[in-house]
C-alpha positions in Angstrom: -16.0 -125.9 125.0 -16.1 -123.6 128.1 -19.3 -123.1 130.1 -20.8 -119.7 130.7 -19.2 -119.4 134.2 -15.8 -120.2 132.9 -16.1 -117.6 130.1 -17.3 -114.9 132.6 -14.3 -115.7 134.8 -11.7 -115.9 132.0 -12.6 -112.6 130.3 -12.2 -110.3 133.4 -9.2 -112.3 134.6 -7.5 -111.9 131.2 -8.4 -108.2 131.2 -6.9 -107.6 134.7 -3.8 -109.6 133.7 -3.3 -107.2 130.7 -3.8 -104.2 133.0 -1.3 -105.4 135.5 1.3 -106.2 132.8 0.7 -102.7 131.3 1.2 -101.0 134.7 4.3 -103.0 135.4 5.8 -102.2 132.0 5.2 -98.5 132.7 7.5 -98.5 135.7 10.8 -97.5 134.0 9.1 -95.1 131.5 7.5 -93.4 134.5 10.9 -93.0 136.1 12.4 -91.5 133.0 9.4 -89.1 132.6 9.7 -88.1 136.3 13.3 -87.2 135.8 12.5 -85.2 132.6 9.7 -83.3 134.3 11.9 -82.4 137.3 14.4 -81.0 134.8 11.6 -79.1 133.2 10.6 -77.6 136.6 14.2 -76.6 137.2 14.3 -74.8 133.8 11.0 -73.0 134.6 12.4 -71.9 137.9 15.6 -70.6 136.2 13.5 -68.6 133.7 11.4 -67.2 136.6 14.6 -66.1 138.4 15.6 -64.1 135.3 12.3 -62.2 135.5 12.8 -61.2 139.1 14.6 -58.1 137.9 11.1 -56.7 137.0 9.3 -55.3 140.0 5.8 -56.9 139.7 4.8 -55.6 143.1 5.1 -52.0 142.0 1.6 -50.3 142.0 0.2 -49.8 138.5 -1.1 -46.4 137.4 -4.8 -46.1 138.1 -6.3 -46.7 134.7 -9.7 -48.4 134.5 -8.9 -50.6 131.5 -5.4 -51.6 132.3 -4.2 -54.6 130.3 -1.9 -57.2 131.7 1.6 -57.2 130.2 2.8 -60.3 128.4 5.3 -60.9 131.2 2.5 -61.0 133.7 0.6 -63.6 131.7 3.8 -65.5 131.1 4.4 -65.7 134.9 0.8 -66.8 135.5 0.9 -69.4 132.8 4.3 -70.7 134.0 2.8 -71.1 137.5 -0.1 -73.1 136.1 2.4 -75.2 134.1 4.5 -75.8 137.1 1.4 -77.0 139.1 0.4 -79.3 136.3 4.0 -80.7 136.1 4.1 -81.3 139.8 0.7 -83.1 139.7 1.9 -85.4 136.9 5.1 -86.1 138.8 3.1 -87.0 141.9 0.7 -89.2 139.9 3.6 -91.2 138.4 5.5 -91.5 141.7 2.3 -92.7 143.4 1.8 -95.3 140.6 5.4 -96.6 140.9 5.1 -96.7 144.7 1.9 -98.8 144.3 3.9 -101.2 142.1 6.8 -101.3 144.6 4.4 -102.0 147.4 2.5 -104.7 145.4 5.8 -106.5 144.6 6.8 -106.5 148.3 3.5 -107.9 149.5 2.7 -110.7 147.0 4.0 -114.1 148.0 7.3 -115.4 146.8 8.3 -116.3 144.1 5.5 -114.2 142.5 7.0 -110.8 143.5 10.4 -111.8 142.1 8.8 -113.1 138.9 6.8 -109.9 138.4 9.9 -107.7 139.1 12.3 -109.7 136.9 9.9 -110.2 133.9 7.9 -107.0 133.7 10.0 -104.3 135.4 13.5 -105.5 134.4 12.3 -107.3 131.2 14.3 -110.5 131.8 13.7 -113.4 129.4 11.6 -116.3 130.8 14.7 -118.5 130.9 16.5 -116.1 133.3 13.3 -115.6 135.4 12.9 -119.4 135.7 16.6 -119.8 136.7 16.3 -117.1 139.3 13.2 -118.5 141.0 14.2 -122.1 140.6 11.4 -123.6 138.5 11.2 -124.9 134.9 10.7 -122.4 132.1 7.4 -123.9 131.0 6.0 -123.9 134.5 7.2 -120.4 135.2 5.9 -119.0 132.0 2.4 -120.6 132.3 1.4 -121.5 135.8 3.5 -119.1 137.9 2.9 -116.2 135.6 -0.9 -116.6 135.9 -0.7 -116.9 139.7 1.6 -113.9 139.9 -0.7 -111.8 137.8 -3.7 -113.0 139.9 -2.1 -111.8 143.1 -0.9 -108.6 141.6 -4.4 -107.8 140.2 -5.9 -108.5 143.7 -3.4 -106.0 145.1 -3.6 -103.3 142.4 -7.4 -103.5 141.7 -9.1 -104.6 144.9 -12.8 -105.3 144.7 
């Protein structure tokens, strides 16, 4: 039976390991989302180019209760949408850059293990062969040490 100190250490450690694994597994989906969002920005820009035939700088007649046209609100909403898309792209690029940085700075063979297993989704046998350890040792001991180092880097105290 584990003592109170061991339980307190195990729970946060396991929680951080799960967070690290989740972040690493989101690397390629983030890359695909970034590509998709960049295409969406291109489409929005092309649509906006089609609207440039309308002179929005032309002074409106002086009516007190002038309503905005649907095109004006479309352009405004599109600019808001573009800003949100750009912010999401930046967030995902920053997250992937943090993962790239973390993999570069953790000790070897831990960085290679994290990259192969979680980013490239290699089987444990292939990971063990690449880093030169037994499958059992790689899967249990090296995995834990790798996730510990990654957690220290990604979630500093």
